[in-house]
C-alpha positions as CSV (number, residue, x, y, z in Angstrom):
1,M,3.1,-16.2,11.6
2,S,-0.6,-15.9,12.7
3,A,-3.0,-18.7,13.1
4,F,-5.0,-17.6,9.8
5,L,-1.8,-18.1,7.6
6,D,-0.8,-21.4,9.6
7,S,-4.5,-22.8,8.6
8,M,-4.5,-21.2,5.2
9,I,-1.2,-23.2,4.6
10,S,-1.5,-26.3,6.1
11,R,-5.4,-26.2,3.9
12,A,-3.0,-25.6,1.0
13,R,-0.5,-28.8,1.8
14,S,-3.7,-31.2,2.1
15,R,-4.7,-31.1,-1.4
16,K,-1.9,-29.3,-3.3
17,Q,-2.2,-26.8,-6.5
18,T,-0.5,-25.2,-9.3
19,I,0.0,-22.2,-8.8
20,V,1.7,-19.9,-11.3
21,L,4.0,-16.9,-10.5
22,P,3.9,-14.4,-13.7
23,E,6.9,-11.8,-12.4
24,G,10.2,-13.8,-12.5
25,A,11.7,-11.1,-13.0
26,D,10.8,-9.2,-9.2
27,P,13.1,-10.7,-6.5
28,R,10.3,-10.7,-3.6
29,T,8.5,-12.8,-6.2
30,L,11.2,-15.8,-6.4
31,E,11.8,-15.6,-2.9
32,A,8.3,-15.9,-2.1
33,A,8.1,-19.0,-4.9
34,E,11.6,-20.7,-2.7
35,K,9.1,-20.3,0.1
36,V,6.1,-22.0,-1.1
37,L,8.9,-24.7,-2.4
38,A,10.3,-25.0,1.0
39,A,6.8,-25.0,3.0
40,D,5.3,-28.0,0.2
41,I,2.6,-25.5,0.0
42,A,2.1,-25.6,-3.7
43,N,3.6,-26.4,-7.3
44,V,4.9,-23.7,-8.6
45,V,5.3,-22.3,-12.4
46,I,7.2,-19.0,-12.9
47,L,7.2,-17.0,-16.2
48,G,10.4,-15.2,-17.2
49,N,13.7,-15.4,-19.0
50,P,15.1,-19.0,-17.3
51,E,18.7,-17.5,-17.4
52,Q,18.3,-14.4,-15.7
53,I,15.9,-17.1,-13.2
54,A,18.5,-19.4,-12.4
55,A,21.0,-16.7,-11.2
56,S,18.9,-15.2,-8.6
57,G,20.3,-16.9,-6.1
58,F,17.0,-18.7,-4.9
59,N,16.9,-22.2,-4.0
60,L,13.9,-22.7,-6.9
61,E,14.6,-26.7,-7.0
62,G,10.9,-28.6,-8.2
63,A,9.2,-25.6,-10.3
64,Q,8.4,-24.8,-13.6
65,V,10.7,-22.4,-15.1
66,V,8.7,-20.8,-18.8
67,N,10.3,-18.3,-20.7
68,P,6.8,-17.2,-22.2
69,A,8.6,-15.9,-25.6
70,T,9.7,-19.4,-26.5
71,S,7.5,-21.5,-25.2
72,E,5.7,-24.3,-27.0
73,L,2.5,-23.9,-25.8
74,K,2.5,-19.8,-27.3
75,E,0.7,-20.9,-30.5
76,S,-1.8,-23.4,-29.0
77,F,-2.6,-20.4,-26.5
78,A,-2.7,-18.0,-29.3
79,E,-4.8,-20.0,-31.5
80,E,-7.2,-20.7,-28.5
81,L,-7.1,-16.9,-27.4
82,A,-8.1,-16.0,-31.0
83,R,-10.8,-18.4,-30.6
84,L,-12.1,-16.6,-27.5
85,R,-12.2,-13.2,-28.4
86,A,-12.6,-13.9,-32.2
87,H,-16.1,-11.6,-31.6
88,K,-14.4,-8.9,-30.4
89,G,-12.1,-9.0,-34.0
90,M,-8.9,-10.9,-32.3
91,T,-6.7,-12.3,-34.8
92,Y,-4.5,-14.9,-34.5
93,D,-1.3,-12.5,-35.0
94,M,-2.7,-10.0,-32.6
95,A,-3.0,-13.2,-30.4
96,L,0.7,-14.1,-30.5
97,G,1.7,-11.1,-30.0
98,L,-0.3,-10.9,-26.2
99,V,0.5,-14.3,-25.2
100,E,4.4,-13.4,-24.9
101,N,3.4,-11.2,-22.5
102,E,3.9,-12.8,-18.9
103,L,0.2,-12.4,-17.8
104,Y,-2.2,-13.4,-20.9
105,F,0.4,-16.5,-20.9
106,G,-0.2,-17.1,-17.2
107,V,-4.1,-16.2,-17.7
108,M,-4.1,-18.8,-20.5
109,M,-2.4,-21.5,-18.3
110,V,-5.3,-21.2,-16.1
111,K,-7.9,-21.6,-18.5
112,T,-6.2,-24.3,-20.6
113,G,-5.7,-26.2,-17.2
114,R,-2.4,-26.2,-16.3
115,A,-2.2,-23.9,-13.3
116,N,-5.3,-24.2,-10.9
117,G,-5.2,-20.2,-10.1
118,M,-2.3,-17.3,-10.4
119,V,-0.8,-14.4,-8.2
120,A,0.8,-11.2,-9.8
121,G,0.5,-7.4,-9.2
122,A,3.9,-7.2,-6.9
123,C,5.1,-5.2,-10.3
124,H,1.7,-5.1,-12.4
125,A,-1.2,-2.4,-11.7
126,T,-4.4,-4.1,-10.9
127,G,-5.9,-3.2,-14.1
128,D,-2.8,-5.1,-16.0
129,V,-3.4,-8.1,-13.8
130,L,-7.3,-8.0,-14.1
131,R,-7.7,-7.2,-18.2
132,P,-6.5,-10.6,-19.1
133,C,-8.8,-12.7,-16.4
134,L,-11.8,-10.4,-17.7
135,Q,-11.3,-11.6,-21.0
136,I,-10.1,-14.7,-21.1
137,L,-11.5,-16.2,-17.2
138,K,-14.9,-14.0,-17.1
139,C,-16.9,-13.6,-14.0
140,A,-18.2,-17.3,-12.1
141,P,-21.3,-18.6,-13.1
142,G,-24.3,-16.5,-11.6
143,V,-21.6,-13.4,-10.6
144,K,-22.9,-10.4,-11.7
145,L,-19.1,-8.4,-10.9
146,V,-15.6,-8.7,-9.9
147,S,-14.9,-7.3,-6.7
148,S,-12.0,-7.3,-4.3
149,F,-11.0,-7.9,-0.6
150,F,-9.0,-8.2,1.8
151,V,-8.3,-10.5,4.2
152,M,-7.2,-8.3,7.7
153,V,-5.3,-10.2,10.6
154,V,-4.9,-7.8,13.3
155,P,-3.1,-8.8,16.8
156,N,-3.7,-8.7,19.5
157,C,-7.8,-7.9,18.6
158,E,-10.8,-8.9,20.1
159,Y,-13.2,-7.8,17.6
160,G,-13.9,-9.4,14.1
161,E,-13.3,-13.5,14.3
162,N,-10.8,-13.2,16.9
163,G,-9.1,-10.6,14.9
164,T,-10.0,-11.7,11.8
165,F,-11.8,-10.2,8.9
166,I,-12.5,-9.3,5.9
167,F,-12.7,-5.7,4.1
168,S,-14.3,-5.0,0.9
169,D,-14.4,-3.7,-1.6
170,C,-10.8,-2.0,-1.5
171,G,-9.3,-2.6,-4.5
172,L,-11.5,-2.3,-7.7
173,E,-15.0,-0.9,-7.5
174,V,-14.7,2.9,-7.0
175,Q,-18.5,4.5,-6.6
176,P,-20.2,1.2,-5.9
177,T,-24.1,1.6,-6.6
178,A,-26.1,0.3,-3.9
179,E,-26.8,-2.7,-6.4
180,N,-23.8,-3.3,-6.9
181,L,-22.4,-2.8,-2.7
182,A,-24.8,-5.9,-2.8
183,H,-23.5,-7.9,-4.6
184,I,-19.8,-7.0,-2.7
185,A,-21.8,-7.7,0.6
186,V,-23.3,-11.3,-0.7
187,N,-19.7,-12.5,-2.5
188,S,-17.9,-11.0,0.7
189,A,-20.1,-13.6,2.6
190,K,-19.1,-16.9,0.4
191,S,-15.6,-15.8,-0.2
192,W,-15.6,-15.9,3.9
193,E,-17.4,-19.1,4.1
194,T,-15.0,-20.1,1.6
195,I,-11.9,-19.4,3.6
196,M,-12.6,-19.3,6.9
197,G,-15.1,-21.5,7.1
198,T,-17.0,-19.9,9.9
199,Q,-20.9,-17.5,9.9
200,P,-20.2,-15.2,8.1
201,R,-21.8,-11.5,9.5
202,V,-21.5,-8.8,7.1
203,A,-21.8,-5.0,8.1
204,L,-22.4,-2.3,5.1
205,L,-20.7,0.4,6.5
206,S,-21.8,4.1,6.7
207,H,-21.2,7.6,8.6
208,S,-24.5,6.6,10.2
209,S,-26.0,4.2,11.8
210,H,-29.4,2.6,11.2
211,G,-30.7,6.4,9.7
212,S,-28.8,8.4,12.6
213,A,-28.0,10.9,8.8
214,K,-30.3,11.9,6.3
215,N,-28.4,12.0,3.3
216,D,-28.0,10.6,-0.5
217,D,-24.8,8.5,0.6
218,A,-26.1,6.9,3.5
219,N,-29.6,5.7,2.0
220,K,-27.3,4.3,-0.7
221,V,-26.0,1.7,2.0
222,I,-29.6,1.5,3.0
223,E,-30.8,0.3,-0.6
224,A,-28.0,-1.9,-0.7
225,V,-28.3,-4.0,2.6
226,A,-32.6,-3.8,1.0
227,E,-31.1,-5.4,-2.0
228,A,-28.3,-8.2,-0.3
229,H,-31.7,-9.6,1.7
230,R,-33.5,-10.2,-1.1
231,L,-30.4,-11.8,-3.0
232,A,-29.7,-13.8,0.0
233,P,-32.4,-14.4,2.3
234,A,-30.4,-15.9,4.6
235,L,-27.5,-14.2,5.2
236,M,-26.9,-12.4,8.5
237,L,-26.4,-9.2,7.0
238,D,-27.2,-5.6,8.2
239,G,-26.5,-1.7,7.2
240,E,-25.9,1.3,7.7
241,L,-23.7,0.4,10.2
242,Q,-20.7,2.8,11.7
243,L,-17.6,1.2,12.5
244,D,-17.8,1.2,16.8
245,A,-21.6,0.2,16.1
246,A,-20.6,-2.8,13.6
247,I,-17.7,-4.4,15.7
248,V,-17.6,-3.1,19.9
249,P,-20.6,-4.8,21.4
250,S,-21.1,-2.4,23.8
251,V,-21.7,0.4,21.0
252,G,-23.5,-1.9,18.9
253,K,-26.2,-2.5,21.2
254,S,-26.2,1.7,21.8
255,K,-26.5,2.5,18.7
256,A,-28.3,-0.4,16.5
257,P,-29.5,-2.7,19.6
258,D,-32.2,-5.2,17.0
259,S,-29.5,-5.6,14.7
260,P,-28.3,-9.0,14.4
261,V,-24.9,-8.4,13.4
262,A,-24.2,-4.9,15.3
263,G,-20.8,-5.3,17.3
264,Q,-20.0,-9.1,15.8
265,A,-19.7,-7.9,12.3
266,N,-16.5,-10.2,10.8
267,I,-17.2,-8.7,7.3
268,L,-16.8,-4.6,7.0
269,V,-18.1,-3.8,3.6
270,F,-17.3,0.0,2.7
271,P,-19.5,2.0,0.7
272,D,-16.6,3.2,-1.4
273,L,-12.6,2.4,-2.8
274,D,-11.7,6.0,-0.8
275,A,-12.7,4.5,2.1
276,G,-12.3,1.1,2.0
277,N,-8.4,1.5,1.0
278,I,-7.9,4.1,3.2
279,G,-9.4,1.5,5.8
280,Y,-7.2,-1.3,5.2
281,K,-4.3,1.1,4.6
282,L,-5.2,2.7,8.3
283,V,-5.2,-1.0,10.1
284,Q,-2.2,-2.3,8.3
285,R,0.0,0.1,8.9
286,L,-1.1,1.9,12.6
287,A,-2.4,-1.5,14.0
288,K,0.8,-4.1,12.7
289,A,-2.3,-5.7,10.9
290,E,-1.4,-8.9,8.2
291,A,-3.0,-8.0,4.7
292,Y,-3.7,-10.2,2.7
293,G,-4.7,-8.9,-1.0
294,P,-6.3,-7.8,-2.6
295,I,-8.4,-11.0,-3.0
296,T,-10.2,-11.4,-6.4
297,Q,-13.6,-12.7,-6.1
298,G,-16.4,-13.4,-8.9
299,I,-13.6,-14.2,-11.6
300,A,-14.2,-17.9,-12.8
301,A,-10.9,-19.4,-11.6
302,P,-8.8,-18.1,-8.8
303,V,-6.5,-15.0,-10.3
304,N,-5.5,-12.9,-7.4
305,D,-3.7,-9.3,-7.6
306,L,-0.8,-7.8,-5.1
307,S,0.0,-4.3,-3.9
308,R,3.0,-3.7,-5.3
309,G,4.2,-2.7,-2.1
310,C,4.4,-5.9,-1.0
311,T,6.5,-8.5,0.3
312,A,7.5,-12.1,-0.1
313,D,5.6,-12.9,3.4
314,D,2.8,-11.5,1.9
315,I,2.8,-13.4,-1.9
316,V,3.6,-16.4,0.2
317,G,0.0,-16.2,1.8
318,V,-2.1,-15.1,-0.9
319,V,-0.7,-18.6,-2.3
320,A,-1.8,-20.1,-0.2
321,I,-5.1,-18.4,0.0
322,T,-4.9,-19.2,-3.8
323,C,-4.8,-23.0,-3.5
324,V,-7.8,-22.6,-1.3
325,Q,-9.6,-21.0,-3.5
326,A,-8.6,-23.5,-6.0
327,Q,-9.7,-26.4,-3.9
328,A,-13.4,-25.1,-3.2
329,R,-13.8,-24.6,-7.2
330,G,-12.3,-28.4,-6.9
């Protein structure tokens, strides 16, 4: 277990939160719930068929198991959902059908304060996980868009924050505009402060470093840097920077000698989803890095997605991070 994960678990235990796991039919979710309960990381609500969950063989003593289809909360959740979505033409009967879906039911538990956060995505696509979040929880106050990041913990790595980085956005924004890229950068810095508690150092990545290439793709990143400085003037942020200039001190000094970030970035903001998704998977598979996420940022309450290739231990890590996010909302 990495020092990062140790820290997340320790902080989660310090003020326990209630996390809903809606994918009770997935064995990885149940294995993760068993580990979360055994380590006293969080209070756990599992959604699914109680008989099937009880027969799974996992020790889930202490978990609350809820079947959305038969729960006594179903009617009140439907009433609230119909009220929230009335402007979109939603009726009570329509809402009643939706809340039998475990993802909608889980988000309603968060919305009504019965849970502090939700972790899902082991067997659902990102769009399915986020749709009820955006419909019900919506964006946090003052936040323009929802984006995502991975916490990458690279073993035996001298770069970043002792090998720990945030990679953003690797899961949601396919082709962010310069303005959206700026918001992703600023929100990623806030996420770093919440999770790591140290100074964020943000690099907006490109194939170009400080004008070494002249084209529209590089210009988008340059515009994003200018907008991010306008949004958060005190933030330690720079770009456009090539990856090696962002994290390797000697290369940063050579390619961007006047940069406050070059060679010491701990947050890497990718120019588009192709680069971000490929980048995190390369580091995860080739460098044997721990990859926690995609963690969402910008939603009004902590709801985090999982890769469908996740392990039970990955889920445990995301549960711990979700608890820390919920504590910060406090």
